[in-house]
N, C-alpha and C positions, 0 to 999 in steps of 0.2 A: 647507557646511562639512564638513571632514574628520571622521571619527569621534573622533580624539583631542580636537579642539577641542570637539566637542558633548559628549564625556564630561567634560571639565573644567568646561564651563559648567553641566552638571547637578550636579556634585559641589559646585561653588561655591554654586549656588542651593539645593541641599539644606542645606548648612552654615548659610547665611543664614537659612533657614527653621526651623532647629533640628531638622532630621530627621536622626536618626542611623542608622536602619536603611532601606536602599533597595537597589534593583536597577535596572541600565540593560540593556535588551535591544534591540539594533540588528539589522535584517535588510535586506539589499538583494538584489534578484533581477533577473537580466538574462535575456532569452530572445529567440532568433532562430529563423526557420523559413523553408523554402522549400517550395512545394507544386506538384505538377504535376497536370494533368487531361489523360488520354490521353497524348499524346506531347510535350506543350508545358508550359512553365512557366506556372502559373496566377497565382502570386503570392508575394511575400516579405513578412516582417513582422519587426519588431524592436521590443523594448520593454524599459524599465528602471523598476523601482519600488522603493520601500523606505521605511522610517520607523523610528522609534524609540519604545519603551515605557519609562515609569518607573513602577516599583512602589515603595511606601513603607508602612511600618508606622507608623501614628499611633494611639495609644490602644489598641493591641493589634489594631487592624483593618488589613486590606490595601487600599490604594487603588491604583487603576490610571488612568493616562492615557497617550495615545499621539498621535503627529503624524507627518505627512509634511513639514511645513515645518521644514527643518533650518537654523534661524537661531538666533543667541545669545539674542535676546529671547524667542523661543518656548520655549526651554529653561526660562527662568524661569517662564513661564506653565504649562508642563507639570508642573513640581514643585507648583506652587499647585493645580493642578486634581486631581492625584493625592492631595494631602493633603486637599482638600475631599471628594473621593470616599470616602476613609477614614472620615470622620466620618459617612457616610450608611449604612455597612454595619450590618445589624442581627443577623446570625447570630454565634454564639459559637465557630465553628471556629477551631482554633489556625492561626496563619500563621507563616511561617518565611522568613528570608533564609539561604540555605545558606552555611555557613562553609567548604566545600571538602571534597572527598574525599581520602583518604590518597594515592591514586595515580590517574593518568589515563593511558590509552594516548596514544601520540604521534599527532597528527593525520596523516592521509595527504596526500601531495602531490596536489593537484587536477589533473585532466586539463585541458588547455587547451580553451577553447570554440572550436568550429568557426567559421571565418570565413564570411561569406555566400557567397563564391565556391564554398567546399567544400560548403556546404549545397545550393546550387543544382545543382552537379555530381552530388552524391550523390543528390538526389531524382530528376533526369532518368535517371542510371544505373539506379535502382531501377525506375522506370517501364519503361525499355527491357528490362531483365531480366525484368520480369513479362510484357510482351508476347511476348518470345522463348521464354518457358517453355512456352507452349501456344497454338495457333492459335485456341483458343476464348476467349481473353481478349479482352474487347470494351469498348466505349466505357463511361465512367464510372469505369474504374480509376483510382485516385488514390494517388500516392506523396508522402510527406512526410519531409523531414529537418529535425530540430529539435535545438537546443542550448540548454541552460539552466545558469546559474551562480547559486549562492547563497553569500552571505557573511553570517556571524552573529558578533556580538560580545556577550559577556555579561560585565558588571562589576558588582560590588556593594559595599557598605559594609564587608565583612569583609576586603577586599583581594583577593578572587577575581577574576581576569581570565582569560577564556578566548575563543578565537575558533576558527571553522571555516570553511573555504572549499571548496566542492566544485563540480564541473561535470560534466554528463552530456550525451552526445550520443546520439541515437536516431534510428532510421528506422521509418516507419509506412507499411503498405501495406493498401489496401483493394482487393481483386482481384475483378473481376466477370467471370464466364464465362457463355457462351451456347451452347446447342445445341438445335436443333429448337424454337425460341421459348421454351425454358425458360432461366432465369437462376438463377445461385447466386452467392452472395457469401461471401467469406472475409476476415478481418481479423487481422493480426498485427503485432508490434513486435519490433525487435532493438535492443539497447543498444549499437550500434556503428555507424559509417559506413565501415568498410573494405570493399573490393570483395568479399572473400569472404563476409562477412556479408550483404551486400546481395544477392548472388546466391543465397545459402542462404535468405534471407527470401523472395525472389521465388518460388523453387522450392517452398518449404513452403506458402506462402499460396495460390498458384495450384493447387498439388496438392490442397489441402484443399477448395477450391472445386469443382474438376472431380470430385473423389470424390463429391460430393453430387448430382451430375446424375442424374437418373432415379430419385430417392428415392421410396419408397413409404411406406405407412402400417403400422401394427401394431395388433393387436387389444388392447382393454383387458384388464388382468390384473395379475398379480404376476410380476415378472421379477427374475432376477439381474442387477444392474447393475454394470458397470465404468465408473467415471467417469475420463475421460482426466486427465492431470496437470493440464492447463489448467483444466478444470472442477472438479476437487477443490480447486485453488487459489481458484477463484471462490467455491466454498461457504465455504472457510475465511475469506476475505476478508469476505464478507457477514456472517458470525456473529462476526467477531473482537471486536466490542464486548461480547460477553458476558464476556470475560475482563478488562474494565476494572473495577478496584475501585470506581471512582466510581459506575458503573452498578450494581454490586451493592449498594453502600450506599444508593442511591436506590431500591432495589426494581425495577430495570430489567434484572436478570440473574438467571436461575435458578440461577447458580453461587454466589450468596451463601451463606456458611457452608459450602461444600463442600470447602474445602481440606484436603487429607489423605484425601480419600474417592476411591474408584474411580468415575470418570465416563465412562471409555471402555474399548474393548477393549485386551487386553494388548499388541497390536501397535501401538498409537497412542502416539507420543511427539511432542510439539510444542515446539518451541524458539523462543526470541526471541533473535536474535543481531544486535547492532548492527554487527558487523564481519564478517558473512557474506561470503565471497569472491564470491559471485554477485550481492550487493546492488549497485546502481548508485551509491549514496551512503552514506557512513558518517559517524557522529557519535561523538565520544569523551565528550561531555557531553550532559545533557538540558536541557530548557527552564528548569530551576531551577539548573543548574550542577552537578548530581550526576553522577559518572562513570558511563558506561553499561557493562553487562556482559552477557555470554551467560547465559541461564538456561533451565532446563527448566520449562515451564508445565504441561504434562502429561508424566508419565514412566511409561511402561509402564501407561498407563491411569489413573494416579493423578494427580489435580490437585495439583500441588505448590505453585503460587502463582498469584494473580491479578496483574495489573499495577497498580503503585502510583506515585503521586507523593508528595511530602512530607505533604500535607494528609491524603490518604486513608490513608496509612501510619500517621500519628499517630492517627487515629480507630480504626484496626484494632489498634494497639499492636504494630505490626511495622516493619521497616525498609523504606524506598522501594526499589523495584526500578529506579529511574533511568528511569522511562517518562514523565516529565512532558514535554508537548508543547505547541507553539503553531503553529496553522496559519499565522499570519502574525505580524508584529511586534505587531499591534493585538489579537491574540486573547487571551483569558483562558487561564490554564494549564489544560490538559486531560490526558489520557492516550492514548497511542498506542503500538503495537509498533513494532519496527524492521523486521528481517527476520524475519517470522513464518512458521515452516516446519513442516509435517508431515514428520518425519524419513522417510528412505528405509527400505524394508522389505528383504526378501530374495529377492523373486521379480520376475522379469522380466515385461514385459507379456503375452508369449505364455503364460506360466504362469498369470497372472491370468485370461486368456481361457479357458484349459483348465479351470481351477477353475469358472469361471461355467457352463461346459458349454453351455447354451442361454440366451440372455438379450440384453441390449443394451449396446452400448459407447457411451456418451454422449460426444459430442465438441462439443456446442454447447448452451448453456443461455442464455436470455435473458429479461429481465424481473424480475430480483431485486428491483429497486426497488419493485416493485408486488406481487410474489408471495412475499415473504418477510417474516416478523416476527421481528425479532432479539430481542424479549422472550420470546415463547413458544417460539422455534425452529421454528415451522411454516413450510413452504414448499411451493409448487405452481408448478413452473416449466415453461415451454414448452421443449422440447429437440429436438435432432436428433442423429443418429449412425448406427450400423450394427448390424445383427443380429449376434448371436454364435450360430453354429450348430456343434454338435459341438466346442465349444472353439476355433472359428476365425472370423475375421471374415467376415460375409456381406454382403448388399447394403445400400445406404444407406437410412435412414429419417428421415422428416421429420414435423413437427407432431404430436408427442405430448407429454403432460404428466407429469413425474415428481413425485410428491408424498411428503412425509416430514416428519421433525422432526430438527433438527440434533443435539439432545441424544441422541435414540435412535440416530441415524446413527452417532455417535461410539461407541456401545457394540456396534453391529451390523457394524462394519467387520471383514471376514473376512480379508482379506489387503491388504497394502501393496507397491507395486512399488518397484523400485530406481531409478526414472528422475524424481528430483526436478527440477522446472522452477521457477525463480524468475522471477516477472513483472517487468516494468518499472515504475517509479513515478518520478514527477517530484520527489518529496520524500524524506524519510528513512524512510518506511514502504513495505515491499513484502511480498509473500507468496509461499510456495512450497509445492509438494506433488508427491508422485508419483501415479500412477494408484492408485485403490483399488476393491476389490470389496466390494459390499454386496448380500447376497442378499434376495430376496423383497420388493422395493420396489413400491409401487402405481404403476401406469402407466395413464393415460387416453389411449386411442387412438381408432381408428375403430370 
């Protein structure tokens, strides 16, 4: 059934059941990809999925039910299951069906999804560009071209009707280089399939892998660290959950009760922007139908706001920030950022290296899933990068561990570069950051 028919079936079923407050959330996702291995096409894939969620307030409680079976009879059952679920809720949290925001940004025109012939051609072109970039590129190098499309409809009993349709195309390259029996691997993504970007992705990724050939070790000690923009972004992504008001209210964030306080260095401003020009997908409403807007989360070191949805905002006695999210049509409402960025500073990368004097430029961090605790902020991560000697880049380094604490790191950032890089994401959440300088960090080496 088409969405309009599903919507009407749910509205009719809700009326018959005497349910006056409800919300309908529909999501459909389509994805296609083509992957190469070495110089040949390895495989192609295509998938489409989706479903519908019905939320309703019965007796002051919110019940959820969802389904992938998009038929009229199932819509009647969906309403019944949601109403039954509401009677089983035991907490007394306030629940809401949003009546609509005063204004909404106009939705952006979606890019067209790439067709499979385009994906195949792009993947093969990226692979060939990688092999042409350096003679040391070797077997195992893999290129992928992918396209994804998401359609969302949100309708509720207040008369609110919203929709969003986005499509993104991306290229992914894992380059393997080999010299004198040593191998190095680099991985990167570009949010475009045009020839210029494919060639730039190949040159950058292969160059990064080649630069690490012959990497040595470093002695244990304290070092001035410059984190590359990509790795500063990884740190921000890993610990972004501490800015969730839900986590703060559940005792899972040390930022609880810190709004209005200084929590970072004066050079630190973090912005959440649902319409950031570098983000690959934009949304003008959140998962509860609230209009989304740009906001400073940290401004010149001061925590201005956590991220809220309707329920957590009511608990805190503040307005929602429009950050309600759903991972899928079936997910409960949570909280997520949009384009969550550490704002650019006034220094170029060379200036950051000069300020570091002697230290380490970190270009690779791996194992955040095991080496970072988002509640305490502690991390101990295996890294690779380059020496900084006399304010200049030196030789490559591998297999050392940088340890620290996210909350302390925010306060200790001494300088922020002007090279903000926004990462690619398949959904509405992405992260961005410039390179940052953090003095005197603990490093475990040889």
